[in-house]
C-alpha positions in Angstrom: 77.4 19.1 -188.3 74.2 21.0 -188.7 74.2 24.7 -188.3 71.2 25.8 -186.1 69.5 29.3 -186.0 67.3 31.1 -183.6 65.7 33.5 -186.3 63.2 34.8 -184.0 63.3 39.2 -184.1 62.9 39.0 -180.2 66.2 36.7 -179.8 68.8 38.6 -182.0 72.0 39.3 -180.2 71.6 43.1 -181.2 69.5 45.4 -182.9 69.2 45.0 -186.9 72.0 47.4 -188.4 71.7 49.0 -191.7 72.0 46.3 -193.6 72.7 43.0 -191.2 70.4 41.2 -188.5 72.2 39.4 -186.0 70.8 36.0 -184.5 72.1 33.6 -181.7 73.4 30.5 -183.6 75.1 27.1 -182.5 76.4 23.9 -184.6 74.8 20.9 -183.6 77.4 18.1 -184.0 76.4 14.4 -185.1 77.8 11.4 -184.7 79.6 11.0 -188.3 83.0 10.1 -187.5 84.1 12.1 -191.0 83.1 15.7 -188.7 86.3 14.4 -186.8 88.4 16.1 -190.1 86.9 19.4 -189.8 89.3 22.0 -190.4 87.3 25.1 -190.5 88.2 27.3 -187.9 84.3 28.5 -186.9 83.3 25.4 -186.4 85.6 25.1 -183.1 84.1 28.2 -181.3 82.0 27.5 -179.3 79.8 30.7 -178.7 78.8 31.7 -182.7 76.6 34.6 -184.1 74.5 34.1 -188.0 74.4 37.2 -189.7 72.0 37.8 -192.4 71.7 40.3 -195.3 68.1 42.5 -195.5 67.0 45.7 -197.3 64.6 48.2 -197.3 62.6 49.8 -200.3 63.7 53.2 -201.1 61.8 56.1 -199.1 59.9 58.3 -201.7 58.4 61.8 -200.6 54.5 60.4 -200.0 55.9 57.1 -198.0 54.8 57.1 -194.5 56.7 54.5 -193.4 54.3 51.5 -194.0 55.7 48.1 -195.6 59.2 49.4 -195.4 59.7 46.4 -193.1 63.0 44.3 -193.6 63.0 42.2 -196.8 65.1 39.3 -198.1 67.2 39.8 -201.0 67.1 35.6 -202.9 69.5 33.1 -202.1 72.1 33.9 -204.7 71.9 37.6 -204.6 72.5 37.1 -200.2 75.5 34.7 -201.4 77.1 37.6 -203.3 76.8 40.4 -200.5 78.0 37.7 -198.2 80.9 36.9 -199.5 82.1 40.5 -199.7 81.5 40.8 -195.9 83.5 37.3 -195.2 86.0 38.8 -197.7 86.2 41.3 -195.9 87.2 39.6 -192.3 89.8 37.5 -194.4 91.7 40.5 -195.7 91.5 42.2 -192.1 92.7 39.0 -190.8 96.0 39.2 -193.0 96.4 42.8 -193.0 96.5 42.7 -188.8 98.6 39.9 -189.2 101.1 42.0 -191.4 101.4 44.6 -188.9 101.8 42.4 -186.2 104.6 40.8 -188.0 106.1 44.0 -188.6 106.2 44.7 -185.0 107.3 41.5 -183.6 110.1 41.8 -186.3 111.1 45.4 -185.1 111.1 43.7 -181.6 113.3 41.0 -181.8 115.7 43.5 -184.2 116.0 45.6 -181.4 116.8 43.1 -178.8 113.2 41.7 -177.4 112.6 44.7 -175.6 109.0 46.8 -175.7 108.8 49.4 -173.3 105.2 50.2 -174.4 101.7 48.0 -173.9 100.8 46.9 -177.5 97.0 45.8 -177.4 97.1 41.8 -178.5 93.8 42.2 -181.4 92.3 39.7 -183.7 89.5 40.2 -186.4 86.9 37.3 -185.2 86.6 33.6 -186.5 84.4 33.8 -189.3 82.7 31.2 -192.1 80.0 31.0 -194.7 77.2 29.0 -194.1 75.2 28.2 -197.6 71.7 25.9 -197.8 72.2 22.6 -199.1 68.8 22.9 -200.8 68.4 26.4 -202.0 64.7 25.9 -203.1 63.6 25.2 -199.3 61.6 28.0 -198.2 63.4 29.1 -195.0 67.0 28.5 -196.6 69.7 31.6 -196.0 72.7 32.1 -196.3 74.5 33.2 -193.3 78.0 34.8 -191.9 79.1 33.1 -189.0 81.2 34.7 -186.5 82.2 33.9 -183.1 80.5 36.1 -181.1 81.7 39.4 -179.5 81.2 39.9 -175.6 81.4 43.1 -173.6 80.8 46.5 -173.8 81.1 47.1 -177.9 83.2 50.2 -179.2 83.4 51.7 -182.6 87.3 53.0 -182.2 87.5 54.2 -185.8 85.3 55.7 -188.2 85.2 54.3 -191.8 86.2 57.8 -193.0 88.5 58.7 -190.8 92.2 57.9 -190.0 91.9 58.8 -186.6 90.6 57.5 -183.0 87.2 58.6 -182.8 86.0 61.4 -180.1 85.0 60.4 -176.6 86.6 57.7 -176.5 87.7 56.5 -172.7 91.7 56.3 -172.0 92.0 52.8 -172.3 90.0 52.6 -176.0 91.9 55.7 -176.6 94.9 53.9 -176.5 93.6 50.9 -178.5 92.5 53.0 -181.5 95.8 54.8 -181.4 97.4 51.8 -182.4 95.0 50.8 -184.9 95.7 54.3 -186.5 99.5 52.6 -186.3 98.5 49.9 -187.8 97.0 51.6 -191.0 100.0 53.7 -191.5 101.8 49.9 -191.3 99.4 48.8 -193.4 99.7 51.6 -196.0 103.3 51.5 -196.0 104.1 47.9 -196.0 101.9 47.6 -199.6 103.4 50.5 -201.1 100.0 52.8 -200.5 97.8 50.4 -202.2 95.1 49.2 -199.1 94.8 49.5 -195.1 91.9 48.7 -193.1 89.3 51.3 -191.3 86.3 51.1 -189.9 87.5 49.1 -186.3 85.1 48.2 -184.0 84.3 45.3 -181.5 85.3 44.9 -177.9 88.1 42.8 -175.8 90.8 41.7 -177.6 88.2 40.8 -180.8 87.7 42.9 -184.0 85.0 42.5 -186.8 83.2 44.7 -189.5 86.3 46.0 -190.8 86.5 48.0 -194.2 89.2 47.4 -196.9 90.3 50.8 -198.0 92.4 50.4 -201.5 92.7 52.0 -205.1 90.2 52.1 -207.7 92.2 49.5 -209.8 92.1 46.8 -207.0 88.5 47.6 -205.7 87.7 45.4 -207.9 89.1 42.4 -206.6 89.1 43.6 -203.0 85.6 43.3 -200.9 84.2 46.3 -199.6 85.1 48.8 -202.7 87.1 51.5 -202.2 87.6 54.9 -201.0 89.7 56.8 -202.6 89.3 59.8 -200.8 90.4 58.0 -197.4 93.1 56.7 -198.9 94.3 60.0 -200.1 93.8 61.3 -196.6 96.0 58.5 -194.7 98.7 59.1 -197.7 99.2 62.9 -197.0 98.8 62.3 -192.6 101.2 59.8 -193.3 103.9 61.7 -195.7 103.4 64.8 -194.3 104.2 63.7 -190.9 107.3 62.2 -191.6 108.6 64.9 -194.1 107.7 67.1 -191.0 110.3 64.9 -188.8 113.1 65.5 -191.4 113.7 62.4 -192.8 112.6 60.3 -196.2 111.4 57.2 -196.4 113.8 55.7 -199.0 116.8 57.3 -197.1 116.5 55.5 -194.0 116.2 51.7 -193.0 113.4 49.1 -192.5 113.3 49.7 -188.3 113.8 53.3 -188.3 110.5 53.7 -190.8 108.7 51.4 -188.3 109.6 53.8 -185.1 109.0 56.7 -187.9 105.2 55.1 -188.5 104.3 55.3 -185.3 105.7 58.6 -184.3 103.8 59.6 -188.0 100.8 58.2 -186.2 101.1 60.5 -183.1 101.8 63.5 -185.0 98.3 62.8 -187.0 96.3 62.6 -183.5 97.7 65.9 -182.1 
């Protein structure tokens, strides 16, 4: 199996971001029977994009803008950057599954009935494409993701634990659920980690950021954000306390209900 990437800047799937470019890509399958055992989920996705890291030289006082085009890292440095990006998606998938598993268990133990709509979201399938020969002049490390189609929405900023302003009703409902997921991840991890920077379209999410403590920041991708971790903790505990309960004195199912209520209290 071979990865083909259209690196023409005019063919980019979206305008270049702060650090990454997004190119259309596809897999070219050969007749090698060994490919039939391929287990990576991303290779089974029909439409994918290939993201590549870039940088620009710092701006100085005399900078006129000339010569500040996008520049490439070495293959070794590209791999380090893209490993962090891929691990964010890996942790994002795990933490979203953690939240959904808790919700499903609560619904099951409550008789299997749910009177509210629960958005069914997931983090995109992803994988790393690493060149077999880094000495090749056109070699690059790509982060592969299934393509997200439809209107791209930023639900929750990377420095926030509340929905973004200006969202439509449907988008706000999704953002509210994602904020609930933040509280749930915070509680289930005992205040160690949760996701932020939620964005995507349809049922797919991407580019999530892992918010954690300084101690765990060196093990989890994307660094840490102590201010945001403290902010969510204060919101979470203040809202629950305001309802007149203590987490240590109520059942896990009741805690789940109260986390949802605390989320609502934080938004209004």
